C-alpha positions as CSV (number, residue, x, y, z in Angstrom):
1,M,-2.8,-14.4,41.6
2,P,-2.5,-16.8,38.6
3,A,-0.4,-15.5,35.8
4,T,-3.3,-15.4,33.4
5,K,-5.1,-12.8,35.6
6,W,-2.2,-10.4,35.0
7,L,-2.6,-10.6,31.2
8,P,-5.4,-7.9,30.9
9,L,-3.4,-5.5,33.0
10,L,-0.3,-6.1,31.0
11,L,-2.1,-5.6,27.7
12,F,-3.8,-2.4,29.1
13,G,-0.4,-1.1,30.1
14,A,1.0,-1.9,26.6
15,I,-1.8,0.1,25.0
16,L,-1.2,3.1,27.3
17,G,2.5,3.0,26.4
18,V,2.0,3.1,22.6
19,P,2.1,6.9,22.3
20,F,5.4,7.0,24.2
21,L,6.9,4.2,22.1
22,M,5.9,6.0,19.0
23,R,7.6,9.3,19.9
24,S,10.9,9.7,18.2
25,A,13.7,11.8,19.7
26,A,12.7,15.4,19.5
27,P,15.3,17.9,18.3
28,A,16.9,19.9,21.1
29,G,16.0,23.5,21.8
30,L,12.2,23.3,21.4
31,H,10.0,25.3,23.7
32,S,7.2,23.4,25.5
33,D,4.8,26.4,25.3
34,S,5.1,26.8,21.6
35,P,2.3,25.8,19.2
36,R,2.8,22.2,18.2
37,I,1.7,19.7,15.5
38,I,1.8,16.0,15.9
39,I,2.9,14.1,12.8
40,I,2.7,10.3,12.3
41,T,5.1,9.1,9.7
42,P,7.1,6.4,8.1
43,H,9.9,8.9,7.5
44,V,13.2,8.2,9.2
45,R,14.9,10.4,11.8
46,Q,17.0,12.3,9.2
47,I,13.9,13.7,7.5
48,S,12.2,14.6,10.8
49,E,15.4,16.5,12.0
50,E,15.8,18.5,8.8
51,F,12.1,19.4,8.5
52,T,11.8,20.3,12.1
53,T,14.7,22.8,11.9
54,A,13.7,24.3,8.5
55,F,10.0,24.6,9.4
56,A,10.8,26.3,12.7
57,S,13.0,28.9,10.9
58,W,10.3,29.4,8.1
59,H,7.5,29.8,10.7
60,R,9.4,32.4,12.7
61,R,10.1,34.4,9.5
62,E,6.6,34.1,8.2
63,Y,4.5,34.3,11.4
64,G,6.9,35.8,14.0
65,T,6.4,32.9,16.4
66,D,8.0,29.5,17.2
67,A,6.4,26.2,16.1
68,E,7.2,22.7,17.2
69,I,6.8,19.3,15.6
70,D,6.2,16.2,17.7
71,W,7.1,13.2,15.4
72,R,5.5,9.8,16.0
73,G,7.3,7.0,14.1
74,P,8.8,5.8,12.0
75,F,6.3,3.1,11.2
76,G,5.3,1.3,8.0
77,T,2.3,2.8,6.2
78,S,0.2,-0.3,6.8
79,E,0.8,0.1,10.6
80,I,0.0,3.8,10.5
81,I,-3.3,3.1,8.8
82,K,-4.2,0.4,11.3
83,L,-3.4,2.8,14.2
84,L,-5.5,5.6,12.7
85,Q,-8.3,3.2,11.9
86,A,-8.4,2.2,15.6
87,Q,-8.8,5.8,16.7
88,Y,-11.4,6.8,14.1
89,T,-13.5,3.8,14.4
90,A,-13.5,4.0,18.2
91,S,-14.6,7.6,18.0
92,L,-17.2,6.8,15.3
93,K,-18.6,4.0,17.4
94,R,-19.1,6.3,20.4
95,Q,-20.9,8.9,18.3
96,V,-23.1,6.4,16.5
97,E,-24.1,4.7,19.8
98,A,-24.8,8.1,21.4
99,L,-27.1,9.1,18.5
100,G,-28.8,5.7,18.6
101,R,-29.7,6.3,22.2
102,S,-30.9,9.9,21.8
103,N,-32.5,9.7,18.3
104,P,-32.6,6.1,17.0
105,E,-34.8,7.0,14.0
106,S,-32.0,9.2,12.6
107,L,-29.9,6.1,11.9
108,L,-32.2,5.6,8.9
109,D,-31.6,9.0,7.5
110,P,-29.8,8.4,4.1
111,S,-28.0,11.7,4.4
112,L,-26.6,11.0,7.8
113,T,-22.8,11.3,8.2
114,F,-20.5,12.0,11.1
115,D,-17.8,13.9,9.1
116,A,-18.5,17.2,10.9
117,Q,-18.6,15.6,14.3
118,F,-14.8,15.2,14.5
119,S,-14.0,18.4,16.4
120,E,-10.4,19.7,17.0
121,G,-8.5,17.3,19.2
122,E,-10.9,14.4,18.6
123,I,-7.9,12.5,17.1
124,G,-4.4,12.4,18.5
125,F,-2.5,13.4,15.3
126,D,-2.5,16.4,13.0
127,L,-0.8,15.1,9.9
128,A,0.1,11.8,8.2
129,F,3.3,12.6,6.4
130,G,4.9,10.1,4.0
131,G,4.0,6.9,2.3
132,G,2.5,6.5,-1.2
133,S,-0.6,7.9,-2.9
134,F,-2.3,4.5,-2.7
135,D,-2.1,4.6,1.1
136,H,-3.1,8.2,1.4
137,S,-6.1,7.5,-0.9
138,R,-7.1,4.9,1.7
139,L,-7.1,7.7,4.3
140,K,-9.6,9.5,2.1
141,A,-11.8,6.5,1.5
142,R,-14.8,6.3,3.8
143,E,-14.6,2.5,3.8
144,T,-11.2,2.5,5.5
145,A,-12.6,3.7,8.8
146,Q,-16.0,2.1,8.9
147,I,-18.2,0.4,11.5
148,T,-21.4,-1.7,11.0
149,V,-24.3,-1.2,13.3
150,P,-27.9,-2.4,13.6
151,V,-30.4,0.4,12.7
152,I,-33.6,-1.1,14.2
153,S,-33.6,-1.9,17.9
154,S,-35.9,-4.6,19.4
155,A,-37.9,-1.8,21.1
156,S,-38.6,0.0,17.8
157,P,-42.2,-0.1,16.3
158,E,-40.6,-1.4,13.1
159,A,-38.9,-4.4,14.8
160,G,-39.8,-7.9,13.7
161,V,-40.6,-9.5,10.4
162,R,-41.9,-6.8,8.1
163,E,-42.5,-6.4,4.4
164,V,-40.1,-3.8,3.1
165,S,-39.4,-2.3,-0.3
166,M,-35.9,-2.5,-1.6
167,T,-33.7,-2.1,-4.6
168,I,-30.9,-4.7,-4.5
169,A,-27.6,-2.9,-5.2
170,D,-25.2,-5.9,-5.5
171,K,-24.9,-8.0,-8.6
172,L,-26.1,-11.4,-7.2
173,D,-25.7,-14.6,-9.1
174,P,-28.6,-17.0,-8.5
175,A,-26.1,-19.9,-8.5
176,G,-24.2,-18.3,-5.7
177,L,-27.4,-17.8,-3.7
178,A,-28.3,-21.5,-4.2
179,S,-24.9,-22.7,-3.2
180,G,-24.8,-20.7,0.0
181,S,-21.7,-18.6,-1.0
182,V,-23.8,-15.4,-0.6
183,L,-24.3,-14.6,3.0
184,E,-25.5,-11.0,2.7
185,F,-26.2,-8.3,0.1
186,R,-26.5,-4.6,0.0
187,A,-29.8,-2.9,-0.9
188,D,-31.5,0.5,-0.8
189,V,-34.2,-0.3,1.7
190,S,-37.3,1.7,2.5
191,I,-38.7,1.0,5.9
192,A,-42.2,2.2,6.9
193,G,-42.3,4.6,4.0
194,R,-39.0,6.3,4.8
195,P,-36.6,7.4,2.0
196,P,-34.4,4.5,0.8
197,V,-31.1,4.0,2.7
198,R,-28.2,1.7,1.8
199,L,-28.2,-1.2,4.2
200,R,-26.6,-4.6,4.5
201,V,-29.2,-7.4,4.4
202,P,-28.1,-10.8,5.9
203,L,-29.6,-13.6,3.9
204,D,-30.8,-15.1,7.2
205,A,-32.9,-12.0,7.7
206,V,-35.0,-12.7,4.5
207,E,-38.1,-14.8,4.9
208,G,-37.6,-17.5,2.3
209,R,-33.8,-16.8,2.2
210,S,-32.1,-17.6,-1.1
211,S,-35.2,-18.6,-3.0
212,A,-37.0,-15.4,-2.2
213,V,-34.0,-13.2,-3.1
214,A,-33.4,-15.2,-6.4
215,A,-37.1,-14.7,-7.3
216,A,-36.8,-11.0,-6.6
217,L,-33.9,-10.7,-9.0
218,S,-36.2,-11.4,-11.9
219,Q,-38.6,-8.6,-10.9
220,T,-38.5,-4.9,-11.7
221,P,-37.1,-3.0,-8.8
222,P,-38.0,-2.0,-6.2
223,V,-39.2,-5.4,-4.9
224,S,-40.9,-6.3,-1.7
225,L,-39.4,-8.9,0.6
226,R,-40.3,-9.9,4.2
227,V,-37.3,-9.4,6.4
228,E,-36.4,-9.5,10.1
229,T,-35.7,-5.7,10.5
230,T,-33.6,-6.0,13.6
231,M,-31.0,-7.9,11.5
232,L,-30.6,-5.0,9.1
233,V,-27.3,-3.2,9.5
234,R,-25.8,0.0,8.1
235,D,-22.2,0.9,7.4
236,F,-21.0,4.2,8.8
237,G,-17.6,5.4,7.7
238,V,-15.6,8.7,7.8
239,P,-12.7,9.9,5.7
240,M,-9.8,10.1,8.0
241,S,-8.2,12.9,6.0
242,T,-9.8,16.3,5.2
243,P,-9.1,18.8,2.4
244,A,-6.0,20.9,2.8
245,G,-7.6,24.0,1.4
246,L,-4.6,25.3,-0.6
247,S,-5.1,28.1,-3.1
248,T,-4.6,27.9,-6.8
249,D,-1.4,29.9,-6.4
250,E,-0.1,27.5,-3.7
251,L,-0.7,24.5,-6.0
252,A,0.8,26.3,-9.1
253,P,4.4,24.9,-8.5
254,L,3.0,21.4,-9.1
255,G,2.2,22.3,-12.8
256,D,-0.7,20.3,-14.3
257,G,-0.7,18.0,-11.2
258,V,0.3,14.9,-13.2
259,I,3.5,12.9,-13.6
260,G,3.3,10.1,-16.2
261,A,0.0,8.4,-15.5
262,D,-0.3,9.5,-11.9
263,R,-1.4,12.5,-9.9
264,L,0.7,14.8,-7.8
265,Y,-2.2,15.6,-5.5
266,D,-5.7,14.6,-4.9
267,P,-8.2,16.7,-6.9
268,D,-10.1,17.4,-3.7
269,Q,-6.9,18.1,-1.8
270,Y,-7.4,15.2,0.6
271,W,-3.7,14.5,0.1
272,I,-0.9,16.7,-1.3
273,G,2.3,15.3,-2.8
274,T,5.5,16.7,-1.2
275,A,8.2,14.7,-3.0
276,L,8.4,11.9,-5.5
277,S,9.2,8.3,-4.9
278,A,10.3,5.5,-7.2
279,F,10.9,1.8,-6.4
280,G,14.0,0.1,-7.4
281,I,16.9,-2.1,-6.4
282,V,19.5,-1.5,-3.7
283,Y,22.5,-3.7,-4.1
284,S,26.0,-4.4,-2.8
285,R,28.6,-3.9,-5.5
286,D,31.1,-6.0,-3.5
287,L,28.8,-9.0,-3.2
288,F,27.7,-8.9,-6.8
289,K,31.3,-8.9,-7.8
290,E,32.1,-11.7,-5.4
291,L,29.2,-13.8,-6.8
292,G,30.2,-13.2,-10.3
293,V,26.8,-11.6,-11.2
294,P,26.6,-8.4,-13.3
295,E,25.2,-5.4,-11.5
296,P,21.4,-5.2,-11.9
297,T,19.7,-3.1,-14.6
298,S,16.3,-4.7,-14.4
299,F,14.0,-6.2,-11.8
300,R,14.3,-9.5,-13.6
301,D,18.0,-9.6,-12.7
302,L,17.0,-10.4,-9.2
303,A,15.7,-13.7,-10.5
304,D,19.2,-14.9,-11.3
305,P,19.7,-18.3,-9.5
306,R,23.2,-17.2,-8.4
307,L,21.4,-14.8,-6.0
308,A,19.7,-17.6,-4.1
309,G,19.4,-16.7,-0.4
310,M,20.8,-13.2,-1.1
311,V,17.7,-11.1,-1.9
312,A,16.2,-9.1,1.0
313,L,12.4,-8.6,0.8
314,A,9.6,-7.4,3.0
315,D,6.3,-9.1,3.6
316,P,3.8,-7.4,1.3
317,R,1.0,-7.8,3.9
318,Q,3.0,-5.5,6.2
319,S,4.7,-3.2,3.8
320,G,2.6,-1.1,1.4
321,S,5.7,0.2,-0.4
322,L,6.9,-3.4,-1.1
323,T,3.5,-4.3,-2.5
324,T,3.8,-1.2,-4.8
325,A,7.3,-2.3,-5.9
326,I,6.1,-5.8,-6.8
327,D,3.1,-4.3,-8.6
328,M,5.6,-2.4,-10.8
329,I,7.6,-5.6,-11.5
330,L,4.4,-7.4,-12.7
331,S,3.2,-4.4,-14.7
332,S,6.6,-3.6,-16.3
333,H,6.6,-6.8,-18.3
334,V,3.1,-6.2,-19.5
335,W,4.2,-2.7,-20.7
336,R,7.1,-4.3,-22.5
337,V,5.0,-6.9,-24.2
338,A,2.4,-4.2,-25.1
339,T,5.0,-2.0,-26.7
340,I,6.5,-4.9,-28.7
341,N,3.1,-6.1,-29.9
342,G,1.7,-2.7,-30.8
343,W,-1.1,-2.2,-28.3
344,S,0.8,0.2,-25.9
345,N,-1.8,2.9,-26.6
346,L,-4.2,0.8,-24.4
347,L,-2.1,1.4,-21.4
348,A,-3.5,4.8,-20.6
349,D,-6.5,3.1,-19.0
350,R,-6.5,1.1,-15.7
351,A,-8.7,-1.5,-17.4
352,V,-5.8,-2.3,-19.7
353,I,-6.1,-6.1,-19.5
354,E,-9.9,-6.1,-20.2
355,R,-9.4,-3.8,-23.1
356,A,-6.5,-5.7,-24.5
357,L,-8.5,-9.0,-24.3
358,A,-11.5,-7.3,-26.0
359,A,-9.1,-6.0,-28.8
360,G,-8.0,-9.6,-29.6
361,H,-4.7,-9.6,-27.8
362,A,-5.5,-12.6,-25.5
363,D,-2.3,-14.5,-26.4
364,D,-0.1,-11.5,-25.7
365,V,-1.9,-10.9,-22.4
366,D,-1.6,-14.5,-21.3
367,A,2.1,-14.6,-22.2
368,A,2.8,-11.3,-20.3
369,W,0.8,-12.6,-17.3
370,A,2.7,-15.9,-17.2
371,E,6.1,-14.4,-17.6
372,S,5.5,-11.7,-15.0
373,W,4.6,-14.3,-12.4
374,R,7.5,-16.5,-13.4
375,I,9.9,-13.7,-12.7
376,M,8.3,-13.0,-9.4
377,R,8.4,-16.6,-8.4
378,R,12.1,-16.7,-9.0
379,I,12.8,-13.5,-7.2
380,T,10.9,-14.7,-4.2
381,A,12.7,-18.1,-4.4
382,N,16.0,-16.1,-3.9
383,A,14.6,-14.4,-0.8
384,R,16.9,-14.3,2.2
385,Y,14.0,-13.4,4.5
386,Y,10.7,-11.5,4.6
387,A,11.0,-8.4,6.9
388,A,8.1,-6.7,8.6
389,S,9.2,-3.3,7.2
390,S,10.6,-2.0,4.0
391,T,13.4,-0.2,5.9
392,K,15.3,-3.4,6.8
393,P,16.5,-4.6,3.3
394,P,18.5,-1.5,2.5
395,I,20.2,-1.6,5.9
396,D,21.1,-5.3,5.5
397,V,22.4,-4.8,2.0
398,S,24.7,-2.0,3.2
399,Q,26.0,-4.3,6.0
400,G,26.7,-7.1,3.6
401,E,23.9,-9.3,4.9
402,A,22.2,-9.5,1.5
403,A,23.3,-8.8,-2.0
404,A,20.2,-6.9,-3.2
405,G,16.7,-5.9,-2.1
406,L,13.7,-4.1,-3.3
407,A,13.5,-0.6,-1.9
408,I,11.9,2.8,-2.1
409,D,14.4,5.1,-3.8
410,F,15.0,7.1,-0.6
411,Y,15.8,4.1,1.5
412,G,18.1,2.7,-1.1
413,K,19.9,6.0,-1.8
414,S,20.2,7.1,1.8
415,Q,21.7,3.8,2.8
416,A,24.1,4.0,0.0
417,Q,24.9,7.6,1.1
418,A,25.4,6.5,4.7
419,V,28.2,4.0,3.9
420,L,30.1,6.3,1.4
421,R,33.7,6.7,2.2
422,P,34.9,10.4,2.5
423,G,35.5,11.7,-1.0
424,D,33.7,8.9,-2.8
425,A,30.8,9.7,-5.2
426,P,27.5,7.8,-5.0
427,A,28.2,6.1,-8.4
428,S,31.4,4.5,-7.0
429,G,30.3,3.5,-3.5
430,R,30.1,0.0,-2.3
431,V,26.3,0.2,-2.2
432,G,24.4,1.1,-5.4
433,Y,20.8,1.9,-6.2
434,I,18.9,1.8,-9.5
435,D,15.4,2.7,-10.7
436,P,15.2,0.3,-13.7
437,L,14.4,2.5,-16.7
438,G,10.9,1.9,-18.0
439,E,10.0,-0.4,-15.2
440,T,9.0,1.9,-12.4
441,N,6.5,4.7,-11.9
442,Y,7.1,7.8,-10.0
443,D,4.6,8.2,-7.2
444,A,3.8,11.2,-5.0
445,D,4.9,11.0,-1.4
446,P,2.0,12.8,0.2
447,I,1.0,14.6,3.3
448,S,-2.6,14.4,4.6
449,L,-4.4,16.7,7.1
450,L,-6.2,14.4,9.5
451,R,-9.9,15.0,10.4
452,G,-10.2,16.1,14.1
453,A,-6.6,17.2,14.3
454,P,-5.6,19.0,17.5
455,N,-4.0,22.0,15.6
456,P,-5.4,22.1,12.1
457,E,-4.3,25.7,11.3
458,L,-0.6,25.0,12.2
459,A,-0.9,21.7,10.3
460,R,-2.1,23.6,7.2
461,R,0.9,25.9,7.5
462,F,3.2,22.9,7.5
463,I,1.6,21.6,4.3
464,R,2.2,25.0,2.7
465,F,5.8,25.0,3.9
466,C,6.3,21.6,2.3
467,L,5.6,23.1,-1.1
468,T,8.0,26.0,-0.7
469,R,11.3,26.1,-2.6
470,E,13.0,26.2,0.8
471,A,11.4,22.8,1.8
472,Q,11.8,21.3,-1.6
473,A,15.6,22.0,-1.5
474,L,15.8,19.8,1.6
475,W,15.1,16.7,-0.5
476,Q,17.9,16.9,-3.0
477,F,20.4,19.7,-2.4
478,P,23.7,18.9,-0.7
479,A,24.1,19.5,3.0
480,T,25.2,22.9,4.1
481,Q,27.0,21.6,7.2
482,R,28.6,18.4,6.4
483,L,28.9,15.8,9.2
484,P,32.4,14.5,9.7
485,G,33.2,11.4,7.8
486,V,30.1,11.6,5.5
487,G,30.8,11.3,1.8
488,G,29.0,13.0,-1.1
489,V,28.8,16.4,-2.6
490,S,29.3,19.4,-0.4
491,G,28.4,23.1,-0.6
492,S,25.2,25.2,-0.2
493,G,25.4,27.2,-3.4
494,G,25.5,30.5,-1.5
495,D,21.8,30.9,-0.7
496,G,21.8,28.5,2.3
497,L,19.1,26.3,0.8
498,G,19.4,22.6,1.5
499,P,19.5,20.3,4.5
500,R,21.9,21.2,7.3
501,Q,23.5,17.7,8.0
502,H,21.6,14.9,6.3
503,E,21.4,14.6,2.5
504,L,17.9,13.1,2.0
505,R,18.3,12.0,-1.6
506,R,14.6,12.3,-2.6
507,L,13.2,14.0,-5.7
508,P,11.3,17.3,-5.3
509,I,7.8,17.5,-6.5
510,R,7.8,21.1,-7.7
511,T,8.4,21.2,-11.5
512,D,10.4,24.4,-11.4
513,M,13.1,22.7,-9.2
514,Y,14.2,20.9,-12.4
515,G,15.2,24.1,-14.1
516,P,18.9,24.6,-14.9
517,A,19.8,26.7,-11.8
518,D,18.4,24.3,-9.2
519,F,18.9,21.0,-11.1
520,K,22.7,21.4,-11.3
521,R,22.8,21.3,-7.5
522,F,20.9,18.0,-7.3
523,I,22.9,15.1,-5.9
524,D,20.9,12.7,-8.1
525,Q,20.8,13.9,-11.7
526,V,17.4,12.4,-12.4
527,K,14.5,14.1,-14.2
528,P,11.4,12.1,-13.2
529,F,9.0,14.1,-15.3
530,E,10.9,13.0,-18.4
531,R,11.3,9.4,-17.3
532,A,7.9,8.6,-15.9
533,P,6.0,6.1,-18.1
534,K,2.5,7.0,-19.2
535,A,1.2,3.6,-18.2
536,K,-0.7,2.8,-15.0
537,P,-0.2,-0.5,-13.0
538,V,-2.3,-3.1,-14.6
539,G,-4.4,-3.9,-11.6
540,W,-3.0,-7.1,-10.1
541,R,-2.3,-5.7,-6.6
542,D,-5.0,-7.8,-5.0
543,A,-3.2,-10.9,-6.3
544,I,0.0,-9.9,-4.7
545,L,-1.5,-9.8,-1.2
546,V,-3.2,-13.2,-1.6
547,M,-0.9,-15.3,-3.8
548,L,2.6,-14.1,-3.0
549,P,2.3,-15.0,0.8
550,A,0.8,-18.4,-0.3
551,F,3.6,-19.3,-2.8
552,S,6.5,-17.9,-0.8
553,V,6.2,-16.1,2.5
554,D,4.2,-18.8,4.3
555,V,6.0,-21.7,2.7
556,I,9.5,-20.2,2.3
557,D,11.4,-23.3,3.5
558,D,9.7,-25.6,1.0
559,Q,10.2,-23.0,-1.8
560,R,13.9,-22.7,-1.0
561,A,14.3,-26.5,-1.0
562,A,12.5,-26.8,-4.4
563,W,14.6,-24.0,-5.9
564,K,17.8,-25.6,-4.6
565,A,16.7,-28.9,-6.2
566,I,16.1,-27.1,-9.5
567,R,19.4,-25.3,-9.4
568,S,21.2,-28.5,-8.6
569,A,19.5,-30.3,-11.5
570,Q,20.4,-27.5,-13.9
571,A,24.0,-27.7,-12.9
572,D,24.1,-31.5,-13.4
573,V,24.6,-32.2,-17.1
574,A,23.6,-35.8,-16.5
575,F,20.3,-34.9,-15.0
576,P,17.3,-35.9,-17.2
577,R,16.2,-32.7,-19.0
578,E,12.6,-34.0,-19.2
579,T,12.5,-34.3,-15.4
580,L,13.9,-30.8,-15.1
581,H,11.2,-29.5,-17.3
582,E,8.6,-31.3,-15.1
583,M,10.2,-29.7,-12.1
584,F,9.9,-26.2,-13.6
585,V,6.3,-26.8,-14.6
586,A,5.5,-27.8,-11.0
587,F,7.4,-24.8,-9.7
588,D,5.4,-22.3,-11.8
589,A,2.0,-23.9,-11.3
590,F,-0.9,-22.1,-9.7
591,P,-3.9,-23.7,-8.1
592,E,-7.4,-23.7,-9.6
593,T,-10.1,-22.2,-7.3
594,T,-13.5,-23.9,-6.9
595,L,-16.1,-21.5,-5.6
596,K,-19.1,-22.6,-3.5
597,D,-21.4,-22.1,-6.4
598,G,-19.4,-24.8,-8.3
599,R,-17.5,-22.5,-10.7
600,T,-13.8,-23.3,-11.2
601,L,-11.5,-20.3,-11.7
602,R,-8.0,-20.4,-13.0
603,F,-5.3,-17.9,-12.1
604,T,-5.4,-16.2,-15.5
605,P,-6.1,-12.6,-16.7
606,Q,-9.5,-13.7,-17.9
607,D,-10.6,-15.2,-14.6
608,F,-8.8,-12.8,-12.3
609,P,-11.6,-10.2,-12.0
610,A,-14.0,-12.9,-10.7
611,L,-11.3,-14.4,-8.5
612,A,-10.6,-10.9,-7.0
613,R,-14.3,-10.4,-6.3
614,A,-14.4,-13.8,-4.5
615,W,-11.4,-12.9,-2.4
616,K,-13.0,-9.6,-1.5
617,D,-16.3,-11.2,-0.5
618,A,-14.5,-13.8,1.6
619,K,-12.4,-11.2,3.3
620,G,-15.5,-9.2,4.2
621,Q,-17.0,-12.3,5.8
622,G,-13.8,-13.4,7.6
623,R,-13.3,-16.4,5.3
624,L,-10.3,-15.4,3.2
625,K,-7.8,-17.4,5.2
626,S,-9.8,-20.5,5.6
627,D,-11.3,-20.6,2.1
628,F,-8.4,-19.4,0.0
629,T,-5.1,-18.6,1.7
630,L,-4.5,-21.8,3.6
631,P,-5.6,-24.1,0.7
632,Y,-3.4,-22.1,-1.7
633,A,-0.4,-22.5,0.7
634,A,-1.1,-26.2,0.9
635,F,-1.1,-26.5,-2.9
636,F,2.2,-24.7,-3.2
637,R,3.8,-26.7,-0.4
638,D,2.8,-30.0,-2.1
639,Q,4.2,-28.7,-5.4
640,Y,7.5,-27.8,-3.9
641,R,7.8,-31.1,-2.1
642,E,7.0,-32.9,-5.3
643,I,9.9,-31.1,-7.0
644,V,12.3,-32.3,-4.3
645,R,10.9,-35.8,-4.7
646,L,11.4,-35.7,-8.5
647,Y,15.0,-34.5,-8.0
648,E,15.8,-37.2,-5.5
649,S,14.4,-40.0,-7.6
650,A,16.1,-38.9,-10.8
651,R,19.6,-38.0,-9.8
């Protein structure tokens, strides 16, 4: 049999093996006949071990029975969402197709959802535990697990070209219609007198195509258009998470539910915060000393050219936490500029940039934008590599493979803890970690109950457990049974609270844990509710996922060569300064974007909203890579090579 014929069998075997590969080592002593929950998580083994033991003890005490946890992971949050998407969309597809066969007209019912159709055990996991509020909000969003299906079959009486009434929901630009950049639009469509339902209308389905739609835009809605009804499609989505159902008393330890400008739990309880996360810098004190570089106090310190090839980063397309950290770096400079220039009060709103521009602060906004991206360009130029997971940089820093890296506080602190020599305190260990003051938000590290979970009642008990003082002490109290050779603070405080063996070094989310009695037992003397800024990220996350791979990840060799040429030119006192300036201008340049409707957009705060919409539309149509990512990468590669040419010709 030719080798290619084995490929489907090999792929099928790999798919069947995924659940086993995802299973982490289960703690010893569990009983196979006990009630069990299955948790998918980015959390490392130390967390799973401590929570397994503590939850089992709590459950026996509260309910008189044993309870097991089957952990799947650790994986990056982006990977977890993709895996869950696959399960939910596959189930949703089966349900929609079954309904389409039995009652096809119901697909045009505007109230139709499949939320209640996910019965117990429909999905293979009970809980998603860990990650950030952004990713858990994606679990709540109906659009995350969504399929698109035709709603009129060829056998339907309504099939064929029919005149239908519709109200166009999208904001369509006639120029975009004329240029062909608009391929479809959303509209509330009434077919054969039925109530309007939100559908996607391909432009090819409309008789008269762009000219007919453009004419309709000038009419008072609803408008009549002739369309091929079999081409109309509807999006069906389902929230992958479901409300936890906690009582007011159970949520009371979370105070007003807010830290800084962010929430501690979803108002509808689709996710509940269990701990707090910050994003900062993990670094090797030994390597910083060897390189002659002061220990970092700010994200911008990672842009120091002496750190070239020594900064460990993760690919933002594969690590949601790294994307959040970069978002903080970009936002922090805007916060600083806003404070200096007296418009910091505007930062309580997510539309900070638009409001600042409207208030006459365009020069300040432009300067903050440019400087933020300059810092990021230099940090990425120092990159040693781009890992697929945010867990790798802290490990490599601790092993001396990199001088510094961006990290979630837990990953940075736990790795610093792991290499402590007996008797050493974290502040004097060879690996340090810092949350740059005023440059990072504190984000909830949530847990979400999954729709269609196998054991939802036991899963809800675990959520309740996570908010108990007993569980919260696991995050920050010293270990009660120190492992041999592990440094740090020792001692249980007499009440037995705290992890048994692994000091987890995360910050509790209960506000009362920061009272004098408990706080004095914290390993990390940090009060996040006092440090958290009131400002939200300024909304440039979409730019990170498109531009950063284009100017660094995908062209890293050319970027390194250009950065090396600039550093060499800086060190050479005889090198022409005007040429060096030209090299810096080329290094910091961004491409202009010409849309299909002829508009040219610059990478500026003013044009960014329109640019982000164009990226979103292209992604939905499968054109993001061809229309934007690849041309951007080609632009940056040419810029970097021009820098090397300038250096070679002038030295």
